[in-house]
C-alpha positions, 0 to 999 in steps of 0.5 A, spaced: 841 525 833 836 520 829 829 521 831 829 514 833 835 514 837 832 520 842 831 519 849 824 522 849 822 517 843 825 511 847 821 514 853 815 514 849 816 507 846 816 505 853 810 508 855 806 505 849 809 498 851 806 499 858 800 501 855 799 495 850 801 490 856 796 493 861 790 493 855 793 486 854 792 484 861 785 487 861 783 483 855 786 476 858 782 478 865 776 479 861 777 472 858 777 469 865 785 469 866 788 470 872 795 474 871 800 471 875 806 476 873 807 482 868 814 483 865 817 477 868 825 478 868 830 472 868 837 472 865 834 468 859 829 474 857 823 477 859 816 475 859 811 480 858 805 477 861 804 470 865 797 468 866 793 462 868 786 459 866 784 453 869 790 448 868 793 452 863 799 457 864 800 462 858 806 466 857 804 472 853 808 476 848 805 483 847 807 487 841 804 494 839 805 496 832 801 500 826 798 493 823 797 486 825 802 483 820 808 488 823 806 486 830 807 478 828 813 479 824 816 482 830 816 476 834 822 473 831 825 466 832 830 469 837 825 472 841 820 466 841 826 462 843 828 467 849 821 467 851 821 459 851 827 459 855 824 465 860 818 460 861 822 454 863 826 459 868 819 461 871 816 454 871 823 451 875 821 457 880 814 455 881 814 447 881 807 446 882 806 449 875 810 443 872 803 439 872 800 445 868 799 445 860 803 451 857 802 455 852 805 461 848 800 466 846 801 473 842 797 479 843 797 484 838 796 491 840 793 496 834 792 503 834 785 505 836 783 498 836 782 492 841 788 488 842 787 481 838 789 475 842 793 470 838 793 463 841 798 458 841 803 461 836 809 457 838 811 451 842 816 451 848 822 450 843 820 457 840 818 454 833 811 456 830 805 452 829 
């Protein structure tokens, strides 16, 4: 069995992902955001973090990779569209949020560094700015 297919590798990746999301949530709270949801799952897809600051709802994808370029590249067009569809589902279940501005951010978690918050990376159609 290839190393990347081993169940223990999957479990380790899951732990790293959860740790990266915890760091990302910490960073957002330190910046004055309130975390509304973690790992919000819909039939359309999953959103790692949903946060609010003022009149802004932020849908956040967290990526942990060895370097920033690899993390940003991992947010694929298909992934961006999936997140945008999941965000539309979330808003439909939270009607008061329809009056808020929406934004799609990415938080890059790098080894032995603080997470890096990239603001307004793509729009609600999944297109890069």
